[in-house]
C-alpha atoms as an extended CHARMM CRD file, in Angstrom:
* protein
*
       200  EXT
         1         1  UNK       CA              1.1630000000       -3.2930000000      -18.1320000000  PROA      1               0.0000000000
         2         2  UNK       CA              2.8620000000       -3.1190000000      -14.6600000000  PROA      2               0.0000000000
         3         3  UNK       CA              0.8050000000       -1.7820000000      -11.7880000000  PROA      3               0.0000000000
         4         4  UNK       CA              1.5860000000        1.6310000000      -10.3760000000  PROA      4               0.0000000000
         5         5  UNK       CA              1.5480000000        0.0980000000       -6.8980000000  PROA      5               0.0000000000
         6         6  UNK       CA              4.4230000000       -2.2220000000       -7.7280000000  PROA      6               0.0000000000
         7         7  UNK       CA              6.4280000000        0.7490000000       -9.1320000000  PROA      7               0.0000000000
         8         8  UNK       CA              5.6640000000        2.7570000000       -5.9730000000  PROA      8               0.0000000000
         9         9  UNK       CA              6.7340000000       -0.0160000000       -3.6570000000  PROA      9               0.0000000000
        10        10  UNK       CA             10.0740000000       -0.4290000000       -5.5730000000  PROA      10              0.0000000000
        11        11  UNK       CA             10.6320000000        3.3200000000       -5.3740000000  PROA      11              0.0000000000
        12        12  UNK       CA              9.7970000000        3.4880000000       -1.6190000000  PROA      12              0.0000000000
        13        13  UNK       CA             12.4920000000        0.8100000000       -0.9470000000  PROA      13              0.0000000000
        14        14  UNK       CA             15.2070000000        3.1150000000       -2.1830000000  PROA      14              0.0000000000
        15        15  UNK       CA             13.7700000000        6.5250000000       -1.6410000000  PROA      15              0.0000000000
        16        16  UNK       CA             14.0850000000        8.7250000000        1.3440000000  PROA      16              0.0000000000
        17        17  UNK       CA             10.4830000000        9.6180000000        1.9990000000  PROA      17              0.0000000000
        18        18  UNK       CA              9.0020000000        8.1510000000        5.1900000000  PROA      18              0.0000000000
        19        19  UNK       CA              5.4940000000        7.4060000000        6.0670000000  PROA      19              0.0000000000
        20        20  UNK       CA              4.1390000000        9.5100000000        8.9470000000  PROA      20              0.0000000000
        21        21  UNK       CA              2.4480000000        7.6970000000       11.9590000000  PROA      21              0.0000000000
        22        22  UNK       CA             -0.1030000000       10.0540000000       13.6190000000  PROA      22              0.0000000000
        23        23  UNK       CA             -1.0270000000       13.6870000000       12.9090000000  PROA      23              0.0000000000
        24        24  UNK       CA              1.0970000000       15.3270000000       13.8990000000  PROA      24              0.0000000000
        25        25  UNK       CA              3.5760000000       12.4680000000       13.4330000000  PROA      25              0.0000000000
        26        26  UNK       CA              4.6070000000       10.6990000000       16.6360000000  PROA      26              0.0000000000
        27        27  UNK       CA              6.7250000000        8.2560000000       14.6390000000  PROA      27              0.0000000000
        28        28  UNK       CA              7.8530000000        7.4430000000       11.0480000000  PROA      28              0.0000000000
        29        29  UNK       CA              8.1150000000        4.2610000000        8.9540000000  PROA      29              0.0000000000
        30        30  UNK       CA             11.2630000000        4.2050000000        6.8850000000  PROA      30              0.0000000000
        31        31  UNK       CA             12.6000000000        1.3420000000        4.6090000000  PROA      31              0.0000000000
        32        32  UNK       CA             14.6850000000       -1.1570000000        6.5650000000  PROA      32              0.0000000000
        33        33  UNK       CA             18.4110000000       -1.0830000000        5.8000000000  PROA      33              0.0000000000
        34        34  UNK       CA             18.5270000000        2.6930000000        5.3800000000  PROA      34              0.0000000000
        35        35  UNK       CA             20.3210000000        3.0400000000        8.6950000000  PROA      35              0.0000000000
        36        36  UNK       CA             23.4890000000        1.4690000000        9.6640000000  PROA      36              0.0000000000
        37        37  UNK       CA             22.0320000000        0.1610000000       12.8950000000  PROA      37              0.0000000000
        38        38  UNK       CA             19.1600000000       -1.7040000000       11.2340000000  PROA      38              0.0000000000
        39        39  UNK       CA             21.0410000000       -5.0030000000       10.7390000000  PROA      39              0.0000000000
        40        40  UNK       CA             21.9650000000       -5.1900000000       14.4680000000  PROA      40              0.0000000000
        41        41  UNK       CA             18.4370000000       -4.3380000000       15.5850000000  PROA      41              0.0000000000
        42        42  UNK       CA             16.7090000000       -6.7900000000       13.2120000000  PROA      42              0.0000000000
        43        43  UNK       CA             18.9620000000       -9.6170000000       14.2650000000  PROA      43              0.0000000000
        44        44  UNK       CA             18.6210000000       -8.9990000000       17.9060000000  PROA      44              0.0000000000
        45        45  UNK       CA             14.7980000000       -8.6060000000       17.8120000000  PROA      45              0.0000000000
        46        46  UNK       CA             14.4120000000      -11.7000000000       15.5460000000  PROA      46              0.0000000000
        47        47  UNK       CA             16.3260000000      -13.7410000000       18.0860000000  PROA      47              0.0000000000
        48        48  UNK       CA             14.2980000000      -12.1600000000       21.0080000000  PROA      48              0.0000000000
        49        49  UNK       CA             10.9900000000      -13.2020000000       19.2440000000  PROA      49              0.0000000000
        50        50  UNK       CA             12.1340000000      -16.4690000000       17.5450000000  PROA      50              0.0000000000
        51        51  UNK       CA              9.0310000000      -18.4510000000       18.4840000000  PROA      51              0.0000000000
        52        52  UNK       CA              6.6510000000      -15.9730000000       16.8220000000  PROA      52              0.0000000000
        53        53  UNK       CA              7.9130000000      -17.0330000000       13.4180000000  PROA      53              0.0000000000
        54        54  UNK       CA              7.3110000000      -20.1370000000       11.2550000000  PROA      54              0.0000000000
        55        55  UNK       CA             10.9810000000      -20.6400000000       10.9750000000  PROA      55              0.0000000000
        56        56  UNK       CA             13.0300000000      -20.8640000000       14.1740000000  PROA      56              0.0000000000
        57        57  UNK       CA             16.7620000000      -20.3070000000       14.0020000000  PROA      57              0.0000000000
        58        58  UNK       CA             19.5620000000      -18.1740000000       15.4650000000  PROA      58              0.0000000000
        59        59  UNK       CA             19.8570000000      -15.0870000000       13.3910000000  PROA      59              0.0000000000
        60        60  UNK       CA             23.2180000000      -13.5410000000       12.8840000000  PROA      60              0.0000000000
        61        61  UNK       CA             24.0270000000      -10.2190000000       11.5310000000  PROA      61              0.0000000000
        62        62  UNK       CA             25.5810000000      -11.6850000000        8.3440000000  PROA      62              0.0000000000
        63        63  UNK       CA             22.3200000000      -13.6250000000        7.6010000000  PROA      63              0.0000000000
        64        64  UNK       CA             20.2810000000      -10.6320000000        8.2680000000  PROA      64              0.0000000000
        65        65  UNK       CA             22.3020000000       -8.3860000000        6.0580000000  PROA      65              0.0000000000
        66        66  UNK       CA             22.1060000000      -10.9940000000        3.2530000000  PROA      66              0.0000000000
        67        67  UNK       CA             18.3650000000      -11.3290000000        3.7540000000  PROA      67              0.0000000000
        68        68  UNK       CA             17.8420000000       -7.6070000000        3.4610000000  PROA      68              0.0000000000
        69        69  UNK       CA             19.9070000000       -7.4030000000        0.1980000000  PROA      69              0.0000000000
        70        70  UNK       CA             19.0240000000      -10.6630000000       -1.4310000000  PROA      70              0.0000000000
        71        71  UNK       CA             15.4050000000      -11.0320000000       -0.4030000000  PROA      71              0.0000000000
        72        72  UNK       CA             13.7760000000       -7.8200000000        0.8250000000  PROA      72              0.0000000000
        73        73  UNK       CA             15.4620000000       -5.4390000000       -1.5220000000  PROA      73              0.0000000000
        74        74  UNK       CA             14.9070000000       -7.5390000000       -4.6840000000  PROA      74              0.0000000000
        75        75  UNK       CA             11.4390000000       -8.9140000000       -4.0550000000  PROA      75              0.0000000000
        76        76  UNK       CA              8.7950000000       -6.6400000000       -5.4810000000  PROA      76              0.0000000000
        77        77  UNK       CA              6.1280000000       -8.4630000000       -3.4570000000  PROA      77              0.0000000000
        78        78  UNK       CA              7.4160000000       -7.3510000000       -0.0740000000  PROA      78              0.0000000000
        79        79  UNK       CA              8.7010000000       -4.3040000000        1.8770000000  PROA      79              0.0000000000
        80        80  UNK       CA              9.9320000000       -3.9100000000        5.4190000000  PROA      80              0.0000000000
        81        81  UNK       CA              9.8760000000       -0.7810000000        7.4470000000  PROA      81              0.0000000000
        82        82  UNK       CA             11.6050000000        0.3140000000       10.6150000000  PROA      82              0.0000000000
        83        83  UNK       CA              9.5350000000        2.2860000000       13.1250000000  PROA      83              0.0000000000
        84        84  UNK       CA             11.3040000000        5.3690000000       14.3610000000  PROA      84              0.0000000000
        85        85  UNK       CA              9.9450000000        7.6150000000       17.1140000000  PROA      85              0.0000000000
        86        86  UNK       CA              9.9600000000       11.4550000000       16.3760000000  PROA      86              0.0000000000
        87        87  UNK       CA             12.9250000000       11.7050000000       18.6890000000  PROA      87              0.0000000000
        88        88  UNK       CA             14.9670000000        9.2490000000       16.5490000000  PROA      88              0.0000000000
        89        89  UNK       CA             14.8560000000        6.0110000000       18.5360000000  PROA      89              0.0000000000
        90        90  UNK       CA             13.8460000000        2.8700000000       16.5560000000  PROA      90              0.0000000000
        91        91  UNK       CA             11.3690000000        0.7250000000       18.4940000000  PROA      91              0.0000000000
        92        92  UNK       CA             10.2110000000       -1.9700000000       15.9850000000  PROA      92              0.0000000000
        93        93  UNK       CA              9.6330000000       -3.1080000000       12.4480000000  PROA      93              0.0000000000
        94        94  UNK       CA              6.7480000000       -4.2330000000       10.2670000000  PROA      94              0.0000000000
        95        95  UNK       CA              6.1240000000       -4.8390000000        6.5940000000  PROA      95              0.0000000000
        96        96  UNK       CA              4.0020000000       -6.2500000000        3.7300000000  PROA      96              0.0000000000
        97        97  UNK       CA              4.7290000000       -9.5510000000        1.9090000000  PROA      97              0.0000000000
        98        98  UNK       CA              3.2200000000      -12.0730000000       -0.4660000000  PROA      98              0.0000000000
        99        99  UNK       CA              1.6070000000       -9.3420000000       -2.4870000000  PROA      99              0.0000000000
       100       100  UNK       CA             -0.2540000000      -10.6390000000       -5.5550000000  PROA      100             0.0000000000
       101       101  UNK       CA             -0.3570000000       -7.6180000000       -7.8180000000  PROA      101             0.0000000000
       102       102  UNK       CA             -2.9190000000       -9.0510000000      -10.1380000000  PROA      102             0.0000000000
       103       103  UNK       CA             -5.3050000000      -10.1970000000       -7.6040000000  PROA      103             0.0000000000
       104       104  UNK       CA             -4.5900000000       -6.9680000000       -5.5370000000  PROA      104             0.0000000000
       105       105  UNK       CA             -4.0000000000       -8.6850000000       -2.2390000000  PROA      105             0.0000000000
       106       106  UNK       CA             -1.2120000000       -8.9730000000        0.2650000000  PROA      106             0.0000000000
       107       107  UNK       CA             -0.3220000000       -9.7470000000        3.8650000000  PROA      107             0.0000000000
       108       108  UNK       CA              0.9430000000       -7.7590000000        6.8310000000  PROA      108             0.0000000000
       109       109  UNK       CA              4.2540000000       -9.5070000000        7.7250000000  PROA      109             0.0000000000
       110       110  UNK       CA              7.0900000000       -9.4870000000       10.2260000000  PROA      110             0.0000000000
       111       111  UNK       CA              5.5500000000       -7.1800000000       12.8880000000  PROA      111             0.0000000000
       112       112  UNK       CA              7.7700000000       -6.8430000000       15.9130000000  PROA      112             0.0000000000
       113       113  UNK       CA              7.9820000000       -4.4020000000       18.7880000000  PROA      113             0.0000000000
       114       114  UNK       CA             11.6320000000       -4.5880000000       19.5270000000  PROA      114             0.0000000000
       115       115  UNK       CA             11.6640000000       -2.3330000000       22.7260000000  PROA      115             0.0000000000
       116       116  UNK       CA              9.2630000000       -0.5120000000       24.7600000000  PROA      116             0.0000000000
       117       117  UNK       CA              7.1510000000        2.0960000000       22.7880000000  PROA      117             0.0000000000
       118       118  UNK       CA              4.3720000000        4.5470000000       23.5570000000  PROA      118             0.0000000000
       119       119  UNK       CA              1.0270000000        2.8590000000       24.0830000000  PROA      119             0.0000000000
       120       120  UNK       CA             -0.8920000000        2.2580000000       20.8670000000  PROA      120             0.0000000000
       121       121  UNK       CA              2.1050000000        3.1520000000       18.6350000000  PROA      121             0.0000000000
       122       122  UNK       CA              2.3780000000       -0.2830000000       17.0370000000  PROA      122             0.0000000000
       123       123  UNK       CA             -1.3420000000       -0.3800000000       16.1900000000  PROA      123             0.0000000000
       124       124  UNK       CA             -1.2540000000        3.1370000000       14.7790000000  PROA      124             0.0000000000
       125       125  UNK       CA              1.8790000000        2.1460000000       12.6080000000  PROA      125             0.0000000000
       126       126  UNK       CA              0.1100000000       -0.9840000000       11.3820000000  PROA      126             0.0000000000
       127       127  UNK       CA             -2.9910000000        1.0840000000       10.4550000000  PROA      127             0.0000000000
       128       128  UNK       CA             -0.8080000000        3.4520000000        8.5890000000  PROA      128             0.0000000000
       129       129  UNK       CA              0.8000000000        0.6990000000        6.7140000000  PROA      129             0.0000000000
       130       130  UNK       CA             -2.5180000000       -0.8350000000        5.8270000000  PROA      130             0.0000000000
       131       131  UNK       CA             -3.9400000000        2.5130000000        4.6990000000  PROA      131             0.0000000000
       132       132  UNK       CA             -0.7570000000        2.9140000000        2.4190000000  PROA      132             0.0000000000
       133       133  UNK       CA             -1.3870000000       -0.5520000000        1.0350000000  PROA      133             0.0000000000
       134       134  UNK       CA             -5.0550000000       -0.0310000000        0.2350000000  PROA      134             0.0000000000
       135       135  UNK       CA             -4.5160000000        3.5420000000       -1.0310000000  PROA      135             0.0000000000
       136       136  UNK       CA             -1.2920000000        4.2870000000       -3.0890000000  PROA      136             0.0000000000
       137       137  UNK       CA             -0.4010000000        0.4900000000       -3.5080000000  PROA      137             0.0000000000
       138       138  UNK       CA             -3.9540000000       -0.0950000000       -4.7870000000  PROA      138             0.0000000000
       139       139  UNK       CA             -4.3830000000       -3.3360000000       -2.9050000000  PROA      139             0.0000000000
       140       140  UNK       CA             -7.9380000000       -4.5080000000       -2.0540000000  PROA      140             0.0000000000
       141       141  UNK       CA             -7.4780000000       -7.3550000000        0.3440000000  PROA      141             0.0000000000
       142       142  UNK       CA             -5.1200000000       -7.5670000000        3.3370000000  PROA      142             0.0000000000
       143       143  UNK       CA             -4.5400000000      -10.5920000000        5.5560000000  PROA      143             0.0000000000
       144       144  UNK       CA             -2.1890000000      -11.7720000000        8.2360000000  PROA      144             0.0000000000
       145       145  UNK       CA             -0.9890000000      -15.2170000000        9.4180000000  PROA      145             0.0000000000
       146       146  UNK       CA             -0.0150000000      -15.7480000000       13.0240000000  PROA      146             0.0000000000
       147       147  UNK       CA              0.8640000000      -18.7180000000       15.2030000000  PROA      147             0.0000000000
       148       148  UNK       CA             -1.8420000000      -19.7360000000       17.6270000000  PROA      148             0.0000000000
       149       149  UNK       CA              0.6650000000      -19.5630000000       20.5320000000  PROA      149             0.0000000000
       150       150  UNK       CA              1.5330000000      -15.9030000000       19.6860000000  PROA      150             0.0000000000
       151       151  UNK       CA              0.0460000000      -13.3430000000       22.1540000000  PROA      151             0.0000000000
       152       152  UNK       CA              0.0110000000      -10.9000000000       19.1330000000  PROA      152             0.0000000000
       153       153  UNK       CA             -3.3880000000      -12.4260000000       18.1400000000  PROA      153             0.0000000000
       154       154  UNK       CA             -5.1310000000       -9.8930000000       20.4090000000  PROA      154             0.0000000000
       155       155  UNK       CA             -3.0490000000       -7.1170000000       18.8380000000  PROA      155             0.0000000000
       156       156  UNK       CA             -4.2120000000       -8.0380000000       15.2570000000  PROA      156             0.0000000000
       157       157  UNK       CA             -7.8200000000       -8.2040000000       16.4660000000  PROA      157             0.0000000000
       158       158  UNK       CA             -7.6200000000       -4.8150000000       17.9550000000  PROA      158             0.0000000000
       159       159  UNK       CA             -6.2490000000       -3.5240000000       14.7210000000  PROA      159             0.0000000000
       160       160  UNK       CA             -9.2660000000       -4.7660000000       12.8650000000  PROA      160             0.0000000000
       161       161  UNK       CA             -8.2350000000       -8.3010000000       11.6860000000  PROA      161             0.0000000000
       162       162  UNK       CA            -10.7820000000      -11.1420000000       12.0250000000  PROA      162             0.0000000000
       163       163  UNK       CA             -9.9930000000      -14.9230000000       12.0300000000  PROA      163             0.0000000000
       164       164  UNK       CA            -11.1070000000      -16.7110000000        8.8480000000  PROA      164             0.0000000000
       165       165  UNK       CA             -9.7910000000      -20.2130000000        9.5720000000  PROA      165             0.0000000000
       166       166  UNK       CA             -6.9670000000      -22.2340000000       11.2150000000  PROA      166             0.0000000000
       167       167  UNK       CA             -4.5090000000      -24.8630000000        9.7240000000  PROA      167             0.0000000000
       168       168  UNK       CA             -2.6130000000      -27.2750000000       12.0200000000  PROA      168             0.0000000000
       169       169  UNK       CA              1.1180000000      -26.9750000000       11.9080000000  PROA      169             0.0000000000
       170       170  UNK       CA              3.7200000000      -29.7190000000       11.6990000000  PROA      170             0.0000000000
       171       171  UNK       CA              7.1240000000      -29.3650000000       13.1710000000  PROA      171             0.0000000000
       172       172  UNK       CA              9.9930000000      -30.1360000000       10.7820000000  PROA      172             0.0000000000
       173       173  UNK       CA             13.6310000000      -30.3780000000       11.9180000000  PROA      173             0.0000000000
       174       174  UNK       CA             15.8580000000      -28.8840000000        9.1560000000  PROA      174             0.0000000000
       175       175  UNK       CA             19.6050000000      -28.0390000000        9.1260000000  PROA      175             0.0000000000
       176       176  UNK       CA             20.1130000000      -25.1780000000       11.5980000000  PROA      176             0.0000000000
       177       177  UNK       CA             16.4630000000      -24.5230000000       12.0210000000  PROA      177             0.0000000000
       178       178  UNK       CA             13.0000000000      -25.7570000000       13.0340000000  PROA      178             0.0000000000
       179       179  UNK       CA             10.2210000000      -25.0500000000       10.4720000000  PROA      179             0.0000000000
       180       180  UNK       CA              6.4640000000      -25.1240000000       11.1290000000  PROA      180             0.0000000000
       181       181  UNK       CA              4.5670000000      -26.2470000000        8.0000000000  PROA      181             0.0000000000
       182       182  UNK       CA              0.8380000000      -26.1610000000        7.5050000000  PROA      182             0.0000000000
       183       183  UNK       CA             -0.5520000000      -29.6180000000        7.5110000000  PROA      183             0.0000000000
       184       184  UNK       CA             -4.3910000000      -30.1320000000        7.8350000000  PROA      184             0.0000000000
       185       185  UNK       CA             -3.7140000000      -33.7460000000        8.7610000000  PROA      185             0.0000000000
       186       186  UNK       CA             -1.5960000000      -32.8250000000       11.7870000000  PROA      186             0.0000000000
       187       187  UNK       CA             -3.1120000000      -33.0230000000       15.3510000000  PROA      187             0.0000000000
       188       188  UNK       CA             -5.5030000000      -30.0550000000       15.9240000000  PROA      188             0.0000000000
       189       189  UNK       CA             -4.7390000000      -29.9900000000       19.6450000000  PROA      189             0.0000000000
       190       190  UNK       CA             -1.1640000000      -28.6700000000       18.8840000000  PROA      190             0.0000000000
       191       191  UNK       CA              0.1000000000      -25.5580000000       17.2020000000  PROA      191             0.0000000000
       192       192  UNK       CA             -1.9860000000      -24.0710000000       14.2810000000  PROA      192             0.0000000000
       193       193  UNK       CA             -1.5920000000      -21.1120000000       11.9710000000  PROA      193             0.0000000000
       194       194  UNK       CA             -4.4810000000      -18.5540000000       12.3080000000  PROA      194             0.0000000000
       195       195  UNK       CA             -5.4250000000      -16.8580000000        9.0590000000  PROA      195             0.0000000000
       196       196  UNK       CA             -6.9890000000      -13.4380000000        9.5220000000  PROA      196             0.0000000000
       197       197  UNK       CA             -8.5700000000      -10.9170000000        7.1850000000  PROA      197             0.0000000000
       198       198  UNK       CA             -8.5240000000       -7.1650000000        7.7540000000  PROA      198             0.0000000000
       199       199  UNK       CA            -12.0260000000       -5.8490000000        8.0230000000  PROA      199             0.0000000000
       200       200  UNK       CA            -11.1800000000       -2.2340000000        8.6320000000  PROA      200             0.0000000000
């Protein structure tokens, strides 16, 4: 029998309901791709923060649009939201990915502040997303993985994530991109991937 959380995630991707951030709402989380400007924003912000990801490449609007349709929309283990201020401006994006519906666990993923936003808003948005995951989606365990050179480590700690372990990363040159791959045998004095679990 299919989980109700999986069904809800699928419905949220194509629905018009948005998740409120704050009470009263100061912002809203809406499914990525539901606004014509999302592809341009996602592309620009991905390029602005390229070294925050495990794959480094130059994003284009064509690639971003294809990714939204071919990966985000069709994958029932992930969802991506845009963060809109009450006034309408979009200031960032964040999502869930790598959901294991049987084990009831998933990861916070692709959390990027694209432009200046009110203080504490990204944390509030992340906490709202996590509450939705643990509530209606019926997940029981939430994690995040972040590169050790990413200043966002402090952001995740503030939101309630705690480090569980680190794995060294090995740089791989691939066609049109650089990929960082977990490799416990790689030198520990270089880049690593920090695994964190949410403690609430």
